[in-house]
PDB file of N, CA, C and O in Angstrom:
ATOM      1  N   MET A   1      64.188  93.143  74.312  1.00  0.00           N
ATOM      2  CA  MET A   1      64.849  92.681  75.505  1.00  0.00           C
ATOM      3  C   MET A   1      63.777  92.393  76.559  1.00  0.00           C
ATOM      4  O   MET A   1      62.817  93.148  76.716  1.00  0.00           O
ATOM      5  N   THR A   2      63.961  91.314  77.256  1.00  0.00           N
ATOM      6  CA  THR A   2      62.997  90.930  78.280  1.00  0.00           C
ATOM      7  C   THR A   2      63.282  91.676  79.576  1.00  0.00           C
ATOM      8  O   THR A   2      64.397  92.147  79.802  1.00  0.00           O
ATOM      9  N   LEU A   3      62.275  91.778  80.416  1.00  0.00           N
ATOM     10  CA  LEU A   3      62.423  92.465  81.700  1.00  0.00           C
ATOM     11  C   LEU A   3      63.446  91.769  82.607  1.00  0.00           C
ATOM     12  O   LEU A   3      64.266  92.457  83.216  1.00  0.00           O
ATOM     13  N   PRO A   4      63.434  90.431  82.723  1.00  0.00           N
ATOM     14  CA  PRO A   4      64.453  89.787  83.554  1.00  0.00           C
ATOM     15  C   PRO A   4      65.881  90.058  83.058  1.00  0.00           C
ATOM     16  O   PRO A   4      66.789  90.243  83.867  1.00  0.00           O
ATOM     17  N   ALA A   5      66.082  90.082  81.742  1.00  0.00           N
ATOM     18  CA  ALA A   5      67.423  90.377  81.214  1.00  0.00           C
ATOM     19  C   ALA A   5      67.813  91.806  81.554  1.00  0.00           C
ATOM     20  O   ALA A   5      68.953  92.057  81.944  1.00  0.00           O
ATOM     21  N   PHE A   6      66.885  92.746  81.413  1.00  0.00           N
ATOM     22  CA  PHE A   6      67.170  94.137  81.737  1.00  0.00           C
ATOM     23  C   PHE A   6      67.537  94.291  83.213  1.00  0.00           C
ATOM     24  O   PHE A   6      68.504  94.980  83.540  1.00  0.00           O
ATOM     25  N   LEU A   7      66.780  93.659  84.100  1.00  0.00           N
ATOM     26  CA  LEU A   7      67.056  93.768  85.532  1.00  0.00           C
ATOM     27  C   LEU A   7      68.387  93.111  85.902  1.00  0.00           C
ATOM     28  O   LEU A   7      69.170  93.677  86.664  1.00  0.00           O
ATOM     29  N   TYR A   8      68.638  91.922  85.364  1.00  0.00           N
ATOM     30  CA  TYR A   8      69.879  91.214  85.686  1.00  0.00           C
ATOM     31  C   TYR A   8      71.099  92.005  85.233  1.00  0.00           C
ATOM     32  O   TYR A   8      72.060  92.156  85.988  1.00  0.00           O
ATOM     33  N   PHE A   9      71.065  92.508  84.007  1.00  0.00           N
ATOM     34  CA  PHE A   9      72.231  93.209  83.501  1.00  0.00           C
ATOM     35  C   PHE A   9      72.343  94.614  84.078  1.00  0.00           C
ATOM     36  O   PHE A   9      73.440  95.171  84.117  1.00  0.00           O
ATOM     37  N   SER A  10      71.236  95.200  84.526  1.00  0.00           N
ATOM     38  CA  SER A  10      71.319  96.459  85.257  1.00  0.00           C
ATOM     39  C   SER A  10      72.046  96.247  86.580  1.00  0.00           C
ATOM     40  O   SER A  10      72.861  97.073  86.991  1.00  0.00           O
ATOM     41  N   LEU A  11      71.746  95.133  87.241  1.00  0.00           N
ATOM     42  CA  LEU A  11      72.450  94.809  88.479  1.00  0.00           C
ATOM     43  C   LEU A  11      73.931  94.559  88.224  1.00  0.00           C
ATOM     44  O   LEU A  11      74.774  94.912  89.049  1.00  0.00           O
ATOM     45  N   LEU A  12      74.246  93.958  87.097  1.00  0.00           N
ATOM     46  CA  LEU A  12      75.648  93.738  86.762  1.00  0.00           C
ATOM     47  C   LEU A  12      76.370  95.065  86.551  1.00  0.00           C
ATOM     48  O   LEU A  12      77.507  95.227  86.994  1.00  0.00           O
ATOM     49  N   GLY A  13      75.722  96.010  85.882  1.00  0.00           N
ATOM     50  CA  GLY A  13      76.307  97.330  85.706  1.00  0.00           C
ATOM     51  C   GLY A  13      76.507  98.031  87.038  1.00  0.00           C
ATOM     52  O   GLY A  13      77.530  98.686  87.242  1.00  0.00           O
ATOM     53  N   LEU A  14      75.557  97.907  87.942  1.00  0.00           N
ATOM     54  CA  LEU A  14      75.697  98.507  89.265  1.00  0.00           C
ATOM     55  C   LEU A  14      76.790  97.809  90.084  1.00  0.00           C
ATOM     56  O   LEU A  14      77.469  98.446  90.890  1.00  0.00           O
ATOM     57  N   LEU A  15      76.952  96.518  89.875  1.00  0.00           N
ATOM     58  CA  LEU A  15      78.014  95.787  90.558  1.00  0.00           C
ATOM     59  C   LEU A  15      79.384  96.315  90.153  1.00  0.00           C
ATOM     60  O   LEU A  15      80.275  96.431  90.994  1.00  0.00           O
ATOM     61  N   TYR A  16      79.561  96.636  88.873  1.00  0.00           N
ATOM     62  CA  TYR A  16      80.825  97.212  88.429  1.00  0.00           C
ATOM     63  C   TYR A  16      81.115  98.505  89.177  1.00  0.00           C
ATOM     64  O   TYR A  16      82.250  98.746  89.589  1.00  0.00           O
ATOM     65  N   GLY A  17      80.099  99.331  89.352  1.00  0.00           N
ATOM     66  CA  GLY A  17      80.282 100.596  90.065  1.00  0.00           C
ATOM     67  C   GLY A  17      80.633 100.403  91.524  1.00  0.00           C
ATOM     68  O   GLY A  17      81.495 101.106  92.051  1.00  0.00           O
ATOM     69  N   THR A  18      79.977  99.460  92.186  1.00  0.00           N
ATOM     70  CA  THR A  18      80.275  99.241  93.601  1.00  0.00           C
ATOM     71  C   THR A  18      81.657  98.609  93.789  1.00  0.00           C
ATOM     72  O   THR A  18      82.355  98.931  94.751  1.00  0.00           O
ATOM     73  N   LEU A  19      82.053  97.723  92.889  1.00  0.00           N
ATOM     74  CA  LEU A  19      83.400  97.153  92.981  1.00  0.00           C
ATOM     75  C   LEU A  19      84.462  98.214  92.730  1.00  0.00           C
ATOM     76  O   LEU A  19      85.518  98.196  93.363  1.00  0.00           O
ATOM     77  N   PHE A  20      84.194  99.139  91.812  1.00  0.00           N
ATOM     78  CA  PHE A  20      85.125 100.242  91.576  1.00  0.00           C
ATOM     79  C   PHE A  20      85.218 101.113  92.815  1.00  0.00           C
ATOM     80  O   PHE A  20      86.300 101.587  93.161  1.00  0.00           O
ATOM     81  N   HIS A  21      84.097 101.329  93.486  1.00  0.00           N
ATOM     82  CA  HIS A  21      84.102 102.114  94.726  1.00  0.00           C
ATOM     83  C   HIS A  21      84.901 101.418  95.816  1.00  0.00           C
ATOM     84  O   HIS A  21      85.629 102.071  96.563  1.00  0.00           O
ATOM     85  N   LEU A  22      84.774 100.115  95.911  1.00  0.00           N
ATOM     86  CA  LEU A  22      85.570  99.383  96.901  1.00  0.00           C
ATOM     87  C   LEU A  22      87.060  99.496  96.597  1.00  0.00           C
ATOM     88  O   LEU A  22      87.882  99.547  97.512  1.00  0.00           O
ATOM     89  N   TRP A  23      87.402  99.534  95.332  1.00  0.00           N
ATOM     90  CA  TRP A  23      88.805  99.622  94.932  1.00  0.00           C
ATOM     91  C   TRP A  23      89.357 101.030  95.151  1.00  0.00           C
ATOM     92  O   TRP A  23      90.452 101.178  95.694  1.00  0.00           O
ATOM     93  N   ARG A  24      88.619 102.070  94.740  1.00  0.00           N
ATOM     94  CA  ARG A  24      89.111 103.440  94.803  1.00  0.00           C
ATOM     95  C   ARG A  24      88.746 104.164  96.087  1.00  0.00           C
ATOM     96  O   ARG A  24      89.412 105.132  96.454  1.00  0.00           O
ATOM     97  N   GLY A  25      87.712 103.724  96.773  1.00  0.00           N
ATOM     98  CA  GLY A  25      87.321 104.334  98.033  1.00  0.00           C
ATOM     99  C   GLY A  25      86.511 105.604  97.854  1.00  0.00           C
ATOM    100  O   GLY A  25      86.208 106.017  96.734  1.00  0.00           O
ATOM    101  N   GLY A  26      86.166 106.213  98.978  1.00  0.00           N
ATOM    102  CA  GLY A  26      85.385 107.439  98.973  1.00  0.00           C
ATOM    103  C   GLY A  26      84.149 107.291  99.829  1.00  0.00           C
ATOM    104  O   GLY A  26      83.889 106.228 100.392  1.00  0.00           O
ATOM    105  N   GLY A  27      83.401 108.354  99.923  1.00  0.00           N
ATOM    106  CA  GLY A  27      82.197 108.364 100.743  1.00  0.00           C
ATOM    107  C   GLY A  27      80.970 107.930  99.969  1.00  0.00           C
ATOM    108  O   GLY A  27      81.059 107.316  98.906  1.00  0.00           O
ATOM    109  N   ALA A  28      79.821 108.269 100.535  1.00  0.00           N
ATOM    110  CA  ALA A  28      78.548 107.887  99.927  1.00  0.00           C
ATOM    111  C   ALA A  28      78.327 108.604  98.599  1.00  0.00           C
ATOM    112  O   ALA A  28      77.730 108.046  97.679  1.00  0.00           O
ATOM    113  N   GLY A  29      78.805 109.831  98.502  1.00  0.00           N
ATOM    114  CA  GLY A  29      78.672 110.571  97.247  1.00  0.00           C
ATOM    115  C   GLY A  29      79.437 109.906  96.117  1.00  0.00           C
ATOM    116  O   GLY A  29      78.960 109.833  94.984  1.00  0.00           O
ATOM    117  N   ARG A  30      80.624 109.424  96.437  1.00  0.00           N
ATOM    118  CA  ARG A  30      81.413 108.706  95.424  1.00  0.00           C
ATOM    119  C   ARG A  30      80.742 107.402  95.020  1.00  0.00           C
ATOM    120  O   ARG A  30      80.762 107.027  93.848  1.00  0.00           O
ATOM    121  N   LEU A  31      80.150 106.712  95.983  1.00  0.00           N
ATOM    122  CA  LEU A  31      79.434 105.475  95.666  1.00  0.00           C
ATOM    123  C   LEU A  31      78.296 105.754  94.697  1.00  0.00           C
ATOM    124  O   LEU A  31      78.111 105.019  93.727  1.00  0.00           O
ATOM    125  N   LEU A  32      77.540 106.803  94.952  1.00  0.00           N
ATOM    126  CA  LEU A  32      76.445 107.174  94.054  1.00  0.00           C
ATOM    127  C   LEU A  32      76.985 107.553  92.676  1.00  0.00           C
ATOM    128  O   LEU A  32      76.430 107.147  91.655  1.00  0.00           O
ATOM    129  N   LEU A  33      78.064 108.327  92.649  1.00  0.00           N
ATOM    130  CA  LEU A  33      78.675 108.730  91.378  1.00  0.00           C
ATOM    131  C   LEU A  33      79.132 107.512  90.585  1.00  0.00           C
ATOM    132  O   LEU A  33      78.837 107.399  89.395  1.00  0.00           O
ATOM    133  N   TYR A  34      79.843 106.609  91.230  1.00  0.00           N
ATOM    134  CA  TYR A  34      80.379 105.447  90.530  1.00  0.00           C
ATOM    135  C   TYR A  34      79.273 104.515  90.041  1.00  0.00           C
ATOM    136  O   TYR A  34      79.367 103.976  88.939  1.00  0.00           O
ATOM    137  N   THR A  35      78.235 104.319  90.838  1.00  0.00           N
ATOM    138  CA  THR A  35      77.169 103.428  90.390  1.00  0.00           C
ATOM    139  C   THR A  35      76.397 104.041  89.225  1.00  0.00           C
ATOM    140  O   THR A  35      76.022 103.331  88.292  1.00  0.00           O
ATOM    141  N   LEU A  36      76.158 105.345  89.267  1.00  0.00           N
ATOM    142  CA  LEU A  36      75.458 105.992  88.153  1.00  0.00           C
ATOM    143  C   LEU A  36      76.304 106.001  86.886  1.00  0.00           C
ATOM    144  O   LEU A  36      75.791 105.767  85.791  1.00  0.00           O
ATOM    145  N   LEU A  37      77.590 106.268  87.031  1.00  0.00           N
ATOM    146  CA  LEU A  37      78.478 106.247  85.872  1.00  0.00           C
ATOM    147  C   LEU A  37      78.560 104.850  85.266  1.00  0.00           C
ATOM    148  O   LEU A  37      78.504 104.687  84.047  1.00  0.00           O
ATOM    149  N   SER A  38      78.692 103.862  86.116  1.00  0.00           N
ATOM    150  CA  SER A  38      78.809 102.497  85.629  1.00  0.00           C
ATOM    151  C   SER A  38      77.526 102.046  84.941  1.00  0.00           C
ATOM    152  O   SER A  38      77.569 101.430  83.876  1.00  0.00           O
ATOM    153  N   TRP A  39      76.397 102.352  85.547  1.00  0.00           N
ATOM    154  CA  TRP A  39      75.118 101.945  84.975  1.00  0.00           C
ATOM    155  C   TRP A  39      74.885 102.634  83.640  1.00  0.00           C
ATOM    156  O   TRP A  39      74.471 101.993  82.674  1.00  0.00           O
ATOM    157  N   SER A  40      75.145 103.923  83.579  1.00  0.00           N
ATOM    158  CA  SER A  40      74.923 104.637  82.313  1.00  0.00           C
ATOM    159  C   SER A  40      75.917 104.176  81.251  1.00  0.00           C
ATOM    160  O   SER A  40      75.539 104.010  80.092  1.00  0.00           O
ATOM    161  N   GLY A  41      77.172 103.967  81.621  1.00  0.00           N
ATOM    162  CA  GLY A  41      78.150 103.457  80.667  1.00  0.00           C
ATOM    163  C   GLY A  41      77.806 102.078  80.170  1.00  0.00           C
ATOM    164  O   GLY A  41      78.032 101.757  79.003  1.00  0.00           O
ATOM    165  N   PHE A  42      77.260 101.256  81.046  1.00  0.00           N
ATOM    166  CA  PHE A  42      76.870  99.904  80.665  1.00  0.00           C
ATOM    167  C   PHE A  42      75.807  99.937  79.588  1.00  0.00           C
ATOM    168  O   PHE A  42      75.923  99.230  78.586  1.00  0.00           O
ATOM    169  N   TRP A  43      74.770 100.744  79.771  1.00  0.00           N
ATOM    170  CA  TRP A  43      73.682 100.757  78.804  1.00  0.00           C
ATOM    171  C   TRP A  43      74.033 101.535  77.551  1.00  0.00           C
ATOM    172  O   TRP A  43      73.528 101.219  76.473  1.00  0.00           O
ATOM    173  N   VAL A  44      74.886 102.546  77.664  1.00  0.00           N
ATOM    174  CA  VAL A  44      75.366 103.225  76.455  1.00  0.00           C
ATOM    175  C   VAL A  44      76.220 102.256  75.632  1.00  0.00           C
ATOM    176  O   VAL A  44      76.137 102.235  74.404  1.00  0.00           O
ATOM    177  N   GLY A  45      77.032 101.464  76.313  1.00  0.00           N
ATOM    178  CA  GLY A  45      77.843 100.463  75.626  1.00  0.00           C
ATOM    179  C   GLY A  45      77.004  99.406  74.949  1.00  0.00           C
ATOM    180  O   GLY A  45      77.303  98.987  73.831  1.00  0.00           O
ATOM    181  N   HIS A  46      75.956  98.975  75.621  1.00  0.00           N
ATOM    182  CA  HIS A  46      75.055  97.994  75.001  1.00  0.00           C
ATOM    183  C   HIS A  46      74.406  98.578  73.756  1.00  0.00           C
ATOM    184  O   HIS A  46      74.352  97.928  72.712  1.00  0.00           O
ATOM    185  N   MET A  47      73.911  99.809  73.869  1.00  0.00           N
ATOM    186  CA  MET A  47      73.245 100.438  72.727  1.00  0.00           C
ATOM    187  C   MET A  47      74.230 100.696  71.584  1.00  0.00           C
ATOM    188  O   MET A  47      73.878 100.537  70.416  1.00  0.00           O
ATOM    189  N   ALA A  48      75.461 101.092  71.917  1.00  0.00           N
ATOM    190  CA  ALA A  48      76.471 101.311  70.879  1.00  0.00           C
ATOM    191  C   ALA A  48      76.793 100.010  70.166  1.00  0.00           C
ATOM    192  O   ALA A  48      76.934  99.985  68.943  1.00  0.00           O
ATOM    193  N   GLY A  49      76.909  98.925  70.931  1.00  0.00           N
ATOM    194  CA  GLY A  49      77.158  97.626  70.319  1.00  0.00           C
ATOM    195  C   GLY A  49      76.022  97.177  69.423  1.00  0.00           C
ATOM    196  O   GLY A  49      76.252  96.597  68.362  1.00  0.00           O
ATOM    197  N   ALA A  50      74.798  97.443  69.846  1.00  0.00           N
ATOM    198  CA  ALA A  50      73.643  97.080  69.027  1.00  0.00           C
ATOM    199  C   ALA A  50      73.573  97.948  67.776  1.00  0.00           C
ATOM    200  O   ALA A  50      73.267  97.452  66.691  1.00  0.00           O
ATOM    201  N   TYR A  51      73.854  99.233  67.921  1.00  0.00           N
ATOM    202  CA  TYR A  51      73.790 100.150  66.784  1.00  0.00           C
ATOM    203  C   TYR A  51      74.868  99.838  65.752  1.00  0.00           C
ATOM    204  O   TYR A  51      74.610  99.871  64.548  1.00  0.00           O
ATOM    205  N   LEU A  52      76.072  99.535  66.224  1.00  0.00           N
ATOM    206  CA  LEU A  52      77.188  99.234  65.330  1.00  0.00           C
ATOM    207  C   LEU A  52      77.220  97.772  64.892  1.00  0.00           C
ATOM    208  O   LEU A  52      78.072  97.371  64.099  1.00  0.00           O
ATOM    209  N   ASN A  53      76.281  96.978  65.419  1.00  0.00           N
ATOM    210  CA  ASN A  53      76.170  95.560  65.098  1.00  0.00           C
ATOM    211  C   ASN A  53      77.432  94.784  65.490  1.00  0.00           C
ATOM    212  O   ASN A  53      77.870  93.889  64.768  1.00  0.00           O
ATOM    213  N   TRP A  54      78.006  95.137  66.637  1.00  0.00           N
ATOM    214  CA  TRP A  54      79.147  94.406  67.182  1.00  0.00           C
ATOM    215  C   TRP A  54      78.618  93.297  68.076  1.00  0.00           C
ATOM    216  O   TRP A  54      77.708  93.517  68.875  1.00  0.00           O
ATOM    217  N   THR A  55      79.174  92.131  67.944  1.00  0.00           N
ATOM    218  CA  THR A  55      78.731  90.997  68.758  1.00  0.00           C
ATOM    219  C   THR A  55      79.854  90.503  69.653  1.00  0.00           C
ATOM    220  O   THR A  55      80.001  89.301  69.870  1.00  0.00           O
ATOM    221  N   PHE A  56      80.632  91.415  70.162  1.00  0.00           N
ATOM    222  CA  PHE A  56      81.729  91.077  71.065  1.00  0.00           C
ATOM    223  C   PHE A  56      81.153  90.641  72.407  1.00  0.00           C
ATOM    224  O   PHE A  56      80.583  91.461  73.126  1.00  0.00           O
ATOM    225  N   TRP A  57      81.290  89.384  72.750  1.00  0.00           N
ATOM    226  CA  TRP A  57      80.855  88.775  74.003  1.00  0.00           C
ATOM    227  C   TRP A  57      79.374  89.045  74.267  1.00  0.00           C
ATOM    228  O   TRP A  57      79.001  89.649  75.273  1.00  0.00           O
ATOM    229  N   ARG A  58      78.550  88.585  73.343  1.00  0.00           N
ATOM    230  CA  ARG A  58      77.101  88.772  73.452  1.00  0.00           C
ATOM    231  C   ARG A  58      76.529  87.668  74.326  1.00  0.00           C
ATOM    232  O   ARG A  58      76.795  86.488  74.097  1.00  0.00           O
ATOM    233  N   VAL A  59      75.746  88.049  75.325  1.00  0.00           N
ATOM    234  CA  VAL A  59      75.088  87.103  76.224  1.00  0.00           C
ATOM    235  C   VAL A  59      73.589  87.362  76.141  1.00  0.00           C
ATOM    236  O   VAL A  59      73.092  88.370  76.643  1.00  0.00           O
ATOM    237  N   GLY A  60      72.881  86.446  75.507  1.00  0.00           N
ATOM    238  CA  GLY A  60      71.446  86.645  75.317  1.00  0.00           C
ATOM    239  C   GLY A  60      71.194  87.896  74.497  1.00  0.00           C
ATOM    240  O   GLY A  60      71.781  88.064  73.428  1.00  0.00           O
ATOM    241  N   PRO A  61      70.329  88.775  74.980  1.00  0.00           N
ATOM    242  CA  PRO A  61      70.017  89.983  74.216  1.00  0.00           C
ATOM    243  C   PRO A  61      70.965  91.151  74.485  1.00  0.00           C
ATOM    244  O   PRO A  61      70.769  92.237  73.937  1.00  0.00           O
ATOM    245  N   VAL A  62      71.981  90.951  75.312  1.00  0.00           N
ATOM    246  CA  VAL A  62      72.842  92.061  75.745  1.00  0.00           C
ATOM    247  C   VAL A  62      74.239  91.911  75.157  1.00  0.00           C
ATOM    248  O   VAL A  62      74.819  90.825  75.174  1.00  0.00           O
ATOM    249  N   ASN A  63      74.771  93.013  74.638  1.00  0.00           N
ATOM    250  CA  ASN A  63      76.156  93.064  74.157  1.00  0.00           C
ATOM    251  C   ASN A  63      77.057  93.308  75.363  1.00  0.00           C
ATOM    252  O   ASN A  63      77.438  94.444  75.643  1.00  0.00           O
ATOM    253  N   LEU A  64      77.389  92.252  76.063  1.00  0.00           N
ATOM    254  CA  LEU A  64      78.088  92.367  77.336  1.00  0.00           C
ATOM    255  C   LEU A  64      79.509  92.892  77.178  1.00  0.00           C
ATOM    256  O   LEU A  64      79.997  93.595  78.062  1.00  0.00           O
ATOM    257  N   GLY A  65      80.178  92.576  76.093  1.00  0.00           N
ATOM    258  CA  GLY A  65      81.548  93.033  75.887  1.00  0.00           C
ATOM    259  C   GLY A  65      81.638  94.546  75.760  1.00  0.00           C
ATOM    260  O   GLY A  65      82.414  95.182  76.473  1.00  0.00           O
ATOM    261  N   THR A  66      80.858  95.122  74.868  1.00  0.00           N
ATOM    262  CA  THR A  66      80.905  96.574  74.701  1.00  0.00           C
ATOM    263  C   THR A  66      80.300  97.276  75.910  1.00  0.00           C
ATOM    264  O   THR A  66      80.739  98.370  76.266  1.00  0.00           O
ATOM    265  N   ALA A  67      79.311  96.676  76.541  1.00  0.00           N
ATOM    266  CA  ALA A  67      78.713  97.271  77.734  1.00  0.00           C
ATOM    267  C   ALA A  67      79.723  97.326  78.870  1.00  0.00           C
ATOM    268  O   ALA A  67      79.835  98.346  79.550  1.00  0.00           O
ATOM    269  N   THR A  68      80.452  96.249  79.080  1.00  0.00           N
ATOM    270  CA  THR A  68      81.461  96.223  80.133  1.00  0.00           C
ATOM    271  C   THR A  68      82.597  97.193  79.826  1.00  0.00           C
ATOM    272  O   THR A  68      83.064  97.907  80.712  1.00  0.00           O
ATOM    273  N   LEU A  69      83.034  97.217  78.587  1.00  0.00           N
ATOM    274  CA  LEU A  69      84.116  98.116  78.196  1.00  0.00           C
ATOM    275  C   LEU A  69      83.742  99.572  78.433  1.00  0.00           C
ATOM    276  O   LEU A  69      84.515 100.315  79.037  1.00  0.00           O
ATOM    277  N   LEU A  70      82.574  99.992  77.970  1.00  0.00           N
ATOM    278  CA  LEU A  70      82.184 101.387  78.151  1.00  0.00           C
ATOM    279  C   LEU A  70      81.837 101.705  79.595  1.00  0.00           C
ATOM    280  O   LEU A  70      81.967 102.854  80.017  1.00  0.00           O
ATOM    281  N   SER A  71      81.406 100.730  80.351  1.00  0.00           N
ATOM    282  CA  SER A  71      81.178 100.956  81.770  1.00  0.00           C
ATOM    283  C   SER A  71      82.484 101.317  82.459  1.00  0.00           C
ATOM    284  O   SER A  71      82.524 102.248  83.262  1.00  0.00           O
ATOM    285  N   PHE A  72      83.550 100.590  82.153  1.00  0.00           N
ATOM    286  CA  PHE A  72      84.851 100.894  82.752  1.00  0.00           C
ATOM    287  C   PHE A  72      85.435 102.197  82.226  1.00  0.00           C
ATOM    288  O   PHE A  72      86.126 102.903  82.960  1.00  0.00           O
ATOM    289  N   VAL A  73      85.168 102.523  80.975  1.00  0.00           N
ATOM    290  CA  VAL A  73      85.619 103.805  80.426  1.00  0.00           C
ATOM    291  C   VAL A  73      84.917 104.955  81.142  1.00  0.00           C
ATOM    292  O   VAL A  73      85.559 105.936  81.518  1.00  0.00           O
ATOM    293  N   PHE A  74      83.601 104.843  81.333  1.00  0.00           N
ATOM    294  CA  PHE A  74      82.858 105.878  82.047  1.00  0.00           C
ATOM    295  C   PHE A  74      83.370 106.007  83.481  1.00  0.00           C
ATOM    296  O   PHE A  74      83.511 107.119  83.990  1.00  0.00           O
ATOM    297  N   LEU A  75      83.647 104.882  84.131  1.00  0.00           N
ATOM    298  CA  LEU A  75      84.153 104.927  85.499  1.00  0.00           C
ATOM    299  C   LEU A  75      85.516 105.600  85.573  1.00  0.00           C
ATOM    300  O   LEU A  75      85.753 106.428  86.452  1.00  0.00           O
ATOM    301  N   ALA A  76      86.405 105.254  84.663  1.00  0.00           N
ATOM    302  CA  ALA A  76      87.748 105.849  84.673  1.00  0.00           C
ATOM    303  C   ALA A  76      87.687 107.347  84.388  1.00  0.00           C
ATOM    304  O   ALA A  76      88.343 108.134  85.069  1.00  0.00           O
ATOM    305  N   LEU A  77      86.908 107.742  83.391  1.00  0.00           N
ATOM    306  CA  LEU A  77      86.783 109.167  83.078  1.00  0.00           C
ATOM    307  C   LEU A  77      86.113 109.933  84.207  1.00  0.00           C
ATOM    308  O   LEU A  77      86.541 111.036  84.547  1.00  0.00           O
ATOM    309  N   GLY A  78      85.080 109.366  84.783  1.00  0.00           N
ATOM    310  CA  GLY A  78      84.402 110.016  85.896  1.00  0.00           C
ATOM    311  C   GLY A  78      85.291 110.167  87.105  1.00  0.00           C
ATOM    312  O   GLY A  78      85.266 111.198  87.777  1.00  0.00           O
ATOM    313  N   HIS A  79      86.078 109.147  87.389  1.00  0.00           N
ATOM    314  CA  HIS A  79      87.016 109.231  88.515  1.00  0.00           C
ATOM    315  C   HIS A  79      88.076 110.288  88.250  1.00  0.00           C
ATOM    316  O   HIS A  79      88.418 111.068  89.139  1.00  0.00           O
ATOM    317  N   TRP A  80      88.589 110.312  87.044  1.00  0.00           N
ATOM    318  CA  TRP A  80      89.623 111.278  86.692  1.00  0.00           C
ATOM    319  C   TRP A  80      89.077 112.710  86.749  1.00  0.00           C
ATOM    320  O   TRP A  80      89.743 113.607  87.265  1.00  0.00           O
ATOM    321  N   LEU A  81      87.881 112.922  86.228  1.00  0.00           N
ATOM    322  CA  LEU A  81      87.300 114.257  86.225  1.00  0.00           C
ATOM    323  C   LEU A  81      86.849 114.729  87.598  1.00  0.00           C
ATOM    324  O   LEU A  81      86.752 115.933  87.835  1.00  0.00           O
ATOM    325  N   SER A  82      86.574 113.805  88.500  1.00  0.00           N
ATOM    326  CA  SER A  82      86.092 114.195  89.827  1.00  0.00           C
ATOM    327  C   SER A  82      87.195 114.275  90.865  1.00  0.00           C
ATOM    328  O   SER A  82      86.905 114.494  92.041  1.00  0.00           O
ATOM    329  N   LYS A  83      88.444 114.107  90.476  1.00  0.00           N
ATOM    330  CA  LYS A  83      89.540 114.209  91.437  1.00  0.00           C
ATOM    331  C   LYS A  83      89.575 115.615  92.021  1.00  0.00           C
ATOM    332  O   LYS A  83      89.387 116.607  91.317  1.00  0.00           O
ATOM    333  N   GLU A  84      89.814 115.672  93.294  1.00  0.00           N
ATOM    334  CA  GLU A  84      89.943 116.962  93.954  1.00  0.00           C
ATOM    335  C   GLU A  84      91.421 117.277  94.096  1.00  0.00           C
ATOM    336  O   GLU A  84      92.209 116.443  94.540  1.00  0.00           O
ATOM    337  N   SER A  85      91.786 118.498  93.712  1.00  0.00           N
ATOM    338  CA  SER A  85      93.170 118.887  93.923  1.00  0.00           C
ATOM    339  C   SER A  85      93.232 119.738  95.180  1.00  0.00           C
ATOM    340  O   SER A  85      92.424 120.645  95.376  1.00  0.00           O
ATOM    341  N   VAL A  86      94.196 119.431  96.020  1.00  0.00           N
ATOM    342  CA  VAL A  86      94.350 120.143  97.281  1.00  0.00           C
ATOM    343  C   VAL A  86      95.410 121.214  97.098  1.00  0.00           C
ATOM    344  O   VAL A  86      96.558 120.921  96.763  1.00  0.00           O
ATOM    345  N   GLN A  87      95.018 122.431  97.318  1.00  0.00           N
ATOM    346  CA  GLN A  87      95.953 123.557  97.222  1.00  0.00           C
ATOM    347  C   GLN A  87      96.458 123.884  98.612  1.00  0.00           C
ATOM    348  O   GLN A  87      95.657 124.062  99.530  1.00  0.00           O
ATOM    349  N   ALA A  88      97.756 123.967  98.789  1.00  0.00           N
ATOM    350  CA  ALA A  88      98.310 124.278 100.109  1.00  0.00           C
ATOM    351  C   ALA A  88      98.653 125.742 100.224  1.00  0.00           C
ATOM    352  O   ALA A  88      99.131 126.184 101.269  1.00  0.00           O
TER     353      ALA A  88
END
């Protein structure tokens, strides 16, 4: 993988996290959580797609389909696990 492809798709993974933050809201801590979850899910998804030899929506050297899917899975699970319950 080339450096420009890595940087571009890393930014795309971070964009998913920031858009999720805009949708779900929260403070700076949530923004950091969502961007880290999205970025890690994006690259885990890319690696899983490469390992399993899946070519679902491949763009250049990146398995964008599996990367996007796992990025959203990581975001949903992270949001669900980080919910605060308020006890009255």
